[in-house]
C-alpha positions in Angstrom: 0.0 0.1 0.0 1.5 3.3 -0.7 2.5 5.7 1.9 -0.2 8.5 2.6 1.0 11.7 0.8 2.2 14.6 2.9 2.7 18.0 2.1 5.1 17.8 -1.2 8.6 19.1 -0.9 11.7 19.6 -2.8 14.2 16.8 -3.1 17.6 18.3 -1.2 20.9 18.6 -2.7 23.3 15.8 -1.4 26.9 16.6 -0.6 27.9 12.7 -1.0 26.5 9.6 -2.5 26.5 8.0 0.9 24.2 10.7 2.1 21.8 10.5 -0.8 21.5 6.5 -0.1 20.9 7.0 3.4 18.2 9.9 2.5 16.4 7.4 -0.1 16.5 4.5 2.1 14.4 6.6 4.7 12.1 8.3 2.2 9.7 7.6 -0.7 9.8 9.3 -4.1 6.0 10.0 -3.5 6.8 12.5 -0.8 8.5 15.1 -3.2 7.1 17.8 -5.7 8.3 16.6 -9.3 7.4 19.8 -10.7 10.9 21.1 -11.0 11.5 18.0 -13.2 9.0 19.1 -15.7 11.9 20.8 -17.8 13.6 17.4 -18.0 11.7 16.3 -21.0 12.3 19.5 -22.7 16.0 19.3 -22.3 16.2 16.0 -24.2 17.4 16.4 -27.5 16.6 14.1 -30.4 19.8 11.7 -30.6 20.0 8.1 -31.5 19.7 5.9 -28.4 21.7 2.9 -27.4 19.9 0.4 -25.5 21.2 -0.3 -22.0 20.1 -2.7 -19.2 20.0 -2.4 -15.3 18.1 -3.7 -12.7 15.8 -1.7 -10.5 13.5 -2.7 -7.3 10.0 -3.3 -8.8 8.8 -0.7 -6.6 11.0 1.7 -7.9 9.8 0.9 -11.4 6.3 1.4 -10.1 6.8 4.6 -8.8 8.7 5.9 -12.2 5.6 4.6 -14.1 3.2 6.5 -11.7 5.3 9.9 -11.7 5.8 9.5 -15.6 2.2 8.9 -16.2 1.0 11.9 -14.0 3.5 14.0 -16.3 2.2 12.6 -19.4 5.3 10.8 -20.7 6.9 7.2 -20.7 8.6 6.1 -17.6 11.9 5.4 -19.7 11.7 8.9 -20.8 11.5 10.2 -17.4 14.6 7.9 -16.4 16.8 9.0 -19.2 16.0 12.7 -18.0 16.8 11.9 -14.5 20.2 10.4 -15.5 21.0 13.2 -17.8 20.1 15.6 -15.0 22.2 13.8 -12.4 25.1 13.9 -14.9 24.9 17.5 -15.6 24.9 18.0 -11.8 27.8 15.8 -11.3 29.8 17.7 -14.0 29.0 21.2 -12.6 30.2 19.8 -9.0 33.5 18.5 -10.5 34.2 21.7 -12.2 37.3 23.5 -10.6 36.3 26.2 -8.5 32.6 24.7 -8.0 
């Protein structure tokens, strides 16, 4: 049964991967406001896609499908956008002087 939805909030910035892992172990995707992710789809430029395979927990796939459905996009499109956004953030943090 899904957790009862509380006031939506923004996903915080994490200082380390360990901090993020601990956070997601204690929280559910449904607790957060996904509106800031709306621009992800617009940032995706047409480019030939390379199929990849990785494993996710069924509950994560279910949540991705629910969030993507509310946004009117496919869950794989949402996943691709989230991966790209994460890479962009990591690149920004790894720049000298960042």
